[in-house]
Every structure is written in structure tokens, then in C-alpha cells.
N, C-alpha and C positions, 0 to 999 in steps of 0.2 A: 172441069172442076167436079161435076157430079160423079163422073166415073172414078176420080181420085178418092172422093169421100167414100164411095161404095167399096172401093178396094180396101181402104183403111178399116172400114167396119168389118169386112170379111176377115181381114188379118187379125183384128182384135178378137173376133169370135173364135177363130182357130186357135189363137194364143191362149184364150181362156180355157178352151176345151183341153188343150195340151196340159195346162196347169192342173186341171181337174183329174187327169189321168194319173193314177198311182202305179208305180212299178213294184213287182214282187218276183221273187225267185220261184216260188211255189204256191199254188192254190189247190186246196182240196175242197171239193164241193159234194153235195148230196150225201152227207154223212150224218150220223148222230154223234155229236161231240160233247163229251162230259168235260166241261172246263175245270171243274173242282175249284171254282172261285168261291167267294164268301157265301153266295146264294146257291151254290151247287147247281148252277144254271147249265143249260144245254144250248148248243148251236148246231148249225147244219153246214157251215163253211168256215174255213180259216185261210189266212194268207201268211206267208213267211218271206222275210227278206233279211239277208246277212245273218242267218241263223236264229233270228228272233221272230216271235209272233207279232204281226203288225195289224191283224184283223181277226176277230171271231164274230160271227153273227149269222143271220139268215141268208137265204139265197137272194132275196130281194135287196137286202142291205149290201150284199156283195156286188150285185149288179149296179147299184147306185154309186159304189165306190169307183167304178170304172177302172178296175185294175188291168194292167197289162203284165202278164206273167210269162216267165221263161218256160214254166211247166204247169199244166193244169191236170189234175187227177179227178176223175169221177169215181167217188167211193162206192157208188151203187148201193147205198144204204148201209154200208158197214159202220162199225162203231169205233170211236177214237177216244182214248184216255191219255192223260199225262203219262210221260215215260215213268215206268215203275222204279221206285227207289228201294233197294234192299238195305234196310237200316242196320243190319248186323250180319256180316258174312265173312268168309275168309277167301277172298277172290284169288289171291296169289296161291294160297294153300290148295284151292281147288285145282288149279293148273298143275301144281306139283303132284297132287294125288293121281292125276291122269298118267303120270310117268312111274307110278309105284304100284304095289300090290293092292288091288281093290278087294277089300274084305266085307263090303257092305252086303247085307242079306244072307250071310252065312248062317246055316241052321245048326251047326255043331262045330266043335273044335277040330274034328277030323276034316271037315270041309275047309276050315282055315288052313290046315296043314297042306291039303291038296292044292289049294290055290297058290300058296307060297311055293310049293314044289314045281307046279306048272309054270309059274312066272319065272323062276330061276332057271329052269330048263330052257326057256325061250330067250332070256335076257343075260344070263351069266353075270350077275352083278357081284362086285366085291363086298358090298354091304347091302343087305336086303331090308328095305323099308316098306311098311304097309300100314293100312289104316282101315277101320270100318267094322271090326267085330263087336258084337254085343252079346254078352253071356245071357242077358235076359231073354234073348230070342232062342236060346238053346234048351233042349230037354234037361240037361244038367246045367243049372244056372249059377254054378260056382266058377270063380276064376280058375283057369287051367294052370298047369305048371309047364316049365320049358323043357321037360325031359325029351319029348319027341324032336323039338328043334335042336337040342344038343346032339342027338343021335344023327339027325339028317345033315346038320351043318356044324360040325365040330370046329371048323376053322373060319367060317364065314359069319360075321356078326349079323344078327337078325333082330329087328325091333319092330313090333307090330302094335300100333296104337289103337286103343278102343275108339269107338265111333265118336264119343264126346270129347276126345282129346285129353282126357283126364286120368287115363290109366294106360299101361303099356305092359306087354309081355316081351322080354328080351332074353335071348339065349346067353349061355355063359360066355361065349366069345365077345358079345356086345357088352356084357357087364364088366368083364375084365378090361376091355378097351376103355371103358368109362371110369375105371378105378373103383367100382362098387363091390364091396364085400359085406360080410355079416356084421362088421363093425361100423359101417357108414352111417352117419347121422341122417335120419329120414325127416328132418324138420320140414314142416309144411306138407306132409304127405305120409307115405308108407313104403317100406321095402319089405315085402312079405317073406317070411321064412317058415319052413316046416322042419321040425327036429334039428334046428340050428343050421339048416341049409337053405340057401336062397331058392325061391320058386321061380324067379324071373319076373314076378309081378311088381310093378312100380306104380304108385299112385301119386299124381300131382308133382310137387317140386322135384323129387328124385329123378323124374323122367328127364329133366333138363341136363343131367349129367350124361345121359346117353345121347340126347339130341346134340350136345356140344361136340360129339365126335362123329356126327354124320358127315359124309363127304359133302364138300361145298359144291353147289350147282355151278356149272359153267355159265357164262353170259348167254350162250346159245340156249341152254336148257331153261334159264330163267325167262328169256324172251318167249320161248315156246309156251311156257306155263302161262304167261300173261295173255298171249294171243289166243291160246286154246280156251282159257276162261272167258275171254271177251266174246268169242263166237257163241259159246253156250249161253251166256247172259243175254246177249242181243236176241237170240232166238226165242227167249222168253219175255221179251219186251222190257227188260231191265236196262235202264240207261244211266243209272248212278248206283254205285255200290259203296257201302261203308265197310272198309276192310278193317277188321278188329284185331290189329296188332301187326305192324310192319317195322322192319329194320331200315336204317338210313340207306343202306346200299340198294334195297329194293325200291324205296321211295324215289331215289335219284334215277334209277333205271326207268321207273314209270314216267317220271317227268320228262326224261330224255325221249322216250318213245312217243309220248303225247306231243311234245314240241315238234317232233319230226312228222306228226300226222299219221303215224302208224297205229298207235293205240288211241282209240276214240272213246273208250269207256271213261265216264267221269267218276273220279274216285275221291271219297272223303276218307282220308287216311288217319287211323288212330296209331300213334307211334307206340311201339312196345316199351314197356316200363323197364328200361335198362339205364344205368348211370350214363353211358355214352350218349344215348338218345336224348335223355333229359338235359344233359349239359349242352348239347348242340342245339336242339330245337327250342327249348325254353329261352335260351339266350338269343337265338335268331328271330324268334317271333313267328306269327302265323305266316304260312306260305300259301298264297292263293293265286291260281291261274284260272283260265276258262274251264279247265277240266280237272284240276287237282286242288284239293283243300286239305292242308295239313294244319290241324288246330286242336288236336285232342290227344290225350294219353290213355292207353288201355292198361288198366290195373286189374289184377285178379285178387279178390278177397278170399274165395274158397274154391272148392272143386265142383264136381257134378253129383247129382242125386243118384244116377245109375251106378256109379262106382263108390257110392257112400262117402264121397269127399266133401259134399255140401255140409256147411256147419249149421247144426241145429241147436236150439235153446235147450231142448230135452233130448234124451237118447233116441236113436233110431228105433222104431217099433220092431223091426226085424233083425236087429243086431244089438245084443245086450251091452249096455254101458258104452256105446259107441256114439260119438257126437260129430264126427268129421273133424277137419282141421283147417284153421286159418292158414293161408299161404304166406302171409307176412304178419309180423306182430302188429298190434294196434298202434304202437308207437311209430313204427315204420310207415304204416298207412297214413297216419295223421301228419307225419313229417313231410311226406311226399305231397299230400293234399294241400298243405299250407304253402309249399313251394310252388305248386301249380296255381293256387289261388292268387299268388302275387303276380301272375302273368295273365295274358288273355286266353290261355288255353283252357279247354274243357277237361274234366276228368271223367272218364267213362269206366265204371267199375263193374266187373263181373261179380254178381252176387246171386247165389242160388238158395241157400238155406235161410231160415228165418233169423238165425243169429247173425249170419253174415250181412243180411239186409239191414238188420237193426244197427250193427256197427257202422256200416257205410252211411245209412240215412242220418244217424245221429252225428257222425263226423262231418258230413256235408253241411248239415243244418248249423252246426256250431261254427264251422270255418267260414261259411258264406253268409253269416248272420247279417253283416252290414253291407252286403253287395247286392247288385241288381242284375237281372237278366243274364245269369251265368250258364243256364241250361246244362248243368252237369247231369250226366246220365247214369242210371242204374241199368246195366245190361242183364237181361233175363228177369230180374225181380220175380223169381219163380215161386218161392214160398215165403209169404210175408205174414207175420203175426197180425191178426186183425187190429190189435192195439197200435200197430205201427204204420198203417196206411196213411194216417194223417200227417206223416212226416214228408210225404211227397208234396210238391207244390208246382204250380204252372210257371213259375219264374226261374227258380234255381235248380230244382230237382225233378228230372223227367224220367219216366220208365221207357225202356226200349225192350220189347218182348218179341218172341218168336212163336206164333200160334201152333205150329206143327209140333213143338215140344210137348204141348198138352196131349195131343192125340198119339204121339209116340210113347209117352210115359204113362198114359192112363191105365195100362194093363197091370202095372206093378207099383205105381206111385203111392197108392194108399197103403200098400204093404210096408213101404219105407217109413211113412210118417203118421199113419193111423187116421181114423175117421174125423178127429177134431181138427188136426193141422191141415188136412186136405182142403178144408173150407177156405183157407187163405192161399191156396195154391192155384197157379195159372189163372189168377183172378183179374182178367183183362178189363171187365166192365168196371170193377171197383177202382182199378188204377186209372182208367179213363175219367171216371167221375171225379176223382181227386185231382188229377193233373190237367184235365181239360184237353189233353192230346195224348196220343199213344203212337210211338214210332214202331213200325212192324218190319220184321226181317225174317230170314230163314235160318241163319247160322250154318249155312252149308259150308263144308261138306258133312257136317254133323247130320243135317237133314238134306233133302233134295233141293236142287236149285229152283225148281218149279214154283213161281209165285202164286200160281192158281191153287196150289195145295195150301199155301198160307191163307189165301182168301177163304177157301173151303173150311179149313180148320177153325178159323176165327168166327165164321158165321154158323156153321153146322155143328162144330165141336164133335165131329165123328171121324172115323177112319174111312177109307174109300170103299169099304164093304158095307158102310152104313151103320157100323157099331160105334157106340151103343144107340139103340133105337131113339131114345129121347135126348141124346147128346151128353157128353161128359161135363158135369157141373154146368148144365145148360144155362143157368142164370147168368153166367159170365160170358155168354156169346155176345159178339158185336153185331151191329146192323151192317148191311152192305155198304151204306154210305160211310159209316165210321171206318170200316175196313179199307175202303178205297182211299180215304183220307190218310189212314195210317201208312199206306203204301206209297203215298205221293206227298201231299202238302205238309202233313205232320212230320213225316220223315225228313223233309226238307227243312222244316223248322228246327228239328233237333240238331241239324247240321249248320244252323245259321245261314241257310240258303233259301229261305222262303221267298225272298224278293227276286230270285233269279230262276227258280224252277219249282216243280211240284204242282203247278196248275197251268192251264193254257189261257194266259191272259196277255194282253198287249205289253210288249217290252220284255217278256220272259223268254227263256230259251225254247226253241221249237223242238223239244224232246217229247215224242209221243209214240203211242203204240196203237195199231189198228187190229181189230178182231172181227171175225165173221159174226159172232153172236154177242148179245148184250150181257155183260157181266152183272148189270144191275137187275136184269129181269129173267135171265135164263134159269131153268130149274137148277137148284143148288147142287143136285147130284151130278149135273153135267159139267160143273165148273172145273174139277180136276183134269178133265180131258180137253179143255179149251186150247186152241192153237192160235199162235200169232200169225197174222197175215203179213205185217210189215212193222219194222221198228225204225224210228227216225231219231237222230241225235243232231242237234243244231241244224235242223232242217234237211239233213242228209240221210238218205235211206241207207241204213247200216245192216239191215237184215230184210230178206224177203222170202216168203215160203215158196215162191214160184221159181 
């Protein structure tokens, strides 16, 4: 009898011990983990099961949990952060650009011509498409003409888009294919002429006429674009991208590849503002899966500062009587905004100039007056009249900005707007103080994919050579903590995803990035060159530097 009782006691003890043992798919220990929770607390270990965080804490707490894991990784002191979120980029466009002429970094129009010629000699395309030139980087800072393109490619259409996506030079073959002549209405942009002859320069809306005759990518080309873009983003620790403008066919391809487990990148998709997209998605409602979130409309209020398409309240300082141009009438903007407001969709509007920002802010404010927690976004919020900052709020109107725009534009931005208006430009600290959050992105391929450049630009307000010594409008710099939040939890909040990602807390997705050095402590000058050791999405390693 005593032996039976002893056996029962032993079985009970073993049973209790088994109950106390927790299973995990992955444990990472001996790390410095920035959870980016409400207290911005750190941990030294985490555990993952079924793609979710099930534990964060100290080594001692981990031991007390009595985890049994399929895989345990000793981080040997490395640093872990939530997976980075790029709150404004062109993910699919980046992949497409990899298959086209790369004109980024060209120092003259002659170099542009040389790259186009070299590309065509190698690829023999029936329609040459390129992107990335910026006349502000050239010794001659004026828009070129298409004369050389016409001479070199008299029968092959050529369309070369400026780096910001808001100006294009097209040869005569492309213009003729698009039906553009000296009498074409340039509404919402410009079709430049000299002595009654087209120069080939198109600004904003007229570009769409040429883009409409671009060859349609095959499914294989589209898949390659998405997969190539994914590889690049994962290598930088980016686990979610906000793609600022996608068509239905691309969104459906993304969903298909994600469902098949091929495309693992998480994508918050802004649908492009077309009648077809609005009719389909606003009627269908929000589409949400584990990796896809379709819940917003991308609208363009104006163009870019670099091509003088941004709409200003007063004329450009460096171009007499020129104000830029709204890309849609105020009536059209308000009509679409009211239509979106009647659904659960967000409206995310590109606004660069102070006039465009005012029109959008005022419209948002009036249309959302009696609504709560809509989180409509102003994309870029680049130049804001000091009198208009108060129109942002933390409930309905949020800023989404790209810090590298400040350090790319700082060499010539004041020439465009003058010393008074520059005080309301790239004003990230003012925007943060008003809205209590700030979503940060890159706007690649306008800028580089590298999120460490985003971090550096936000904190240092300098270029990678250390210019200017005291920082560009240094009063608008963000702290390191604010910047990391802008690239994680605040970006997630702007997507209505703060309960599932953006911080390393129990129940959230196990999206995280591992670095060799501490982003919060390393010399700021070293940040642009930081490298990712590993990237995890839903607990799966999707990139490793080894």
C-alpha cells in the first residue's frame, strides 16, 4: 500500500513538472532586446511559438519558465529590435526599377544618355524606361531637352522619370505614341515647350499619358520584381512595407504569392486613386490577412519640390510667378474624400507644398469633423505654414514623413522657398509634438532602401559626409527613441496594426531584426553603415548575413 502511495506521489510530481514545462519553437537568449513597449523596456531573452512572441524577459525569468524549445539561439550579446516598418515606399516599383535603366547618381545629362545607351545595347528593349535622374545634382541645373534621345532612338520610345517620380523626359517617339502634342492640355502639371516645340519634359499629370502606353509586365516579370524587392528589404531588417499606390492586379498577385508562402513580406497596400480601384475596394471593404492589409487610398494633391510641382501659397523664390499646380481640383479632392469617409478606408494624401498641405488638412478636418480614430495620413507633410500645424491631431490626421528627404533636399530647398518658409519645412519635431506620433519611411526608390539612413537623417539631420556641421534645421531633429518608435510602433499605429506588430510584446508577431551594434548607443556617425545580422518574420529567419 505504501509503495502504491509513493508511486502515485511520484507520478503526480512528474505530471506537475510536465504541466509547468512550456513549449516554444524558438528561444533567443543573451541578447539586448529593445521591446519598444510602452515603457521602452529592454529584455535579454525572448521565446516564439506559432509565429508569435510568448515570452520576453531576463535570463532568470526564462529559466523559471522551463521552456522546451525546438531551437535555441545564443545571441552572444547582439541587439534585437522589432522588425522595421517602412511607412512610405514603393515596394513593387523598386522591383520594377531593378529591370529598368538606373539613373540614380548621374552627375550630368551626358551621363544619363550614356547609361541609357549602355542599357539598350545590352537589353535591346522595344520601349526604354528609366528612372533616377536629378538635375539638381548636375552642373547645369535646368531640365534637359530630348534632342539627343531623338537622334539616338528615333523609332524606339524612351521615357526617363526624375528621381522623385514627378517629372519625365520622353523622346518624340514616346510622345507620339502617347498622343501628346503642342496642343495637349497639361492640366495638373506641365508639358514644356521652347519656340512652340515640345522639349520632352513632362511634369506630374501629363506623365500619365506616357505611362499608359508602357508595355505591360508579364506575370513572370511582376513576380521577379516582388521577390527581388523582398530580398533587398529583408537584408535591411524591414519586415513590413507600406506600398504607396498599387493597382488591383498587383495587389491580387501579392496576395496569391503570400498565400502560397512564397512572398513573406508583410504589405500595407495603399490602392492607387483610380475609378476602378475605388469602385472595387470601397465596395468590398478592408482586406486583411496575416501579411496583407488593404485599407487605404493613395491620393496626390501636388507634385514635388525638386521639379517645382509642389503647390505653394506664394510664388517660388527661384521662379517668378510660379506656384506649382494641384493635381486634382479641390472639388474632386473633397468628393473623393467624402466617398472614402463613408467607408472604413483611410485616405493617405501626398502633400508637399504649404498650399497643398493646407488644402488637405482643411479638407480632412471638415470631412472628419464628427468621426473618431480615422488616422487619415498626410504623406510627406514637407512644407507646412506655421499657422497650419495645429490642424494635425493624434486621432484623425497623422503625418507620415521621410527623414532622408530633408538631407537630400537641404542643398537647394531654401532656394525654392526662401528663408521664411524653410522654417516650416521638414519640421519633424513640430509634427511629432502636434500629433504625438510620427510614421517614418524612406519613399524608396526616390531615396535609398536603407532604413539606417532614415535613422541617421532623423537624428543627425546631416548627410553622410557630416554636412552641415550643426545639422540642417537641427531644432527639428528627433531623439533616437522617437526615431525607433517612428520606424516601428508608430508606423504600425498609422496602419491600424499596433496590436499585432511594432513592438516585441507577448501575443504580437515575432518580427524582429538582429544587429551587431546598438542603434541606441553607437556613435551616430556609424549608423549609416550598420549591417543586419538576421531578420525574422513570424519567427522564421528570412535573412542572414552568414
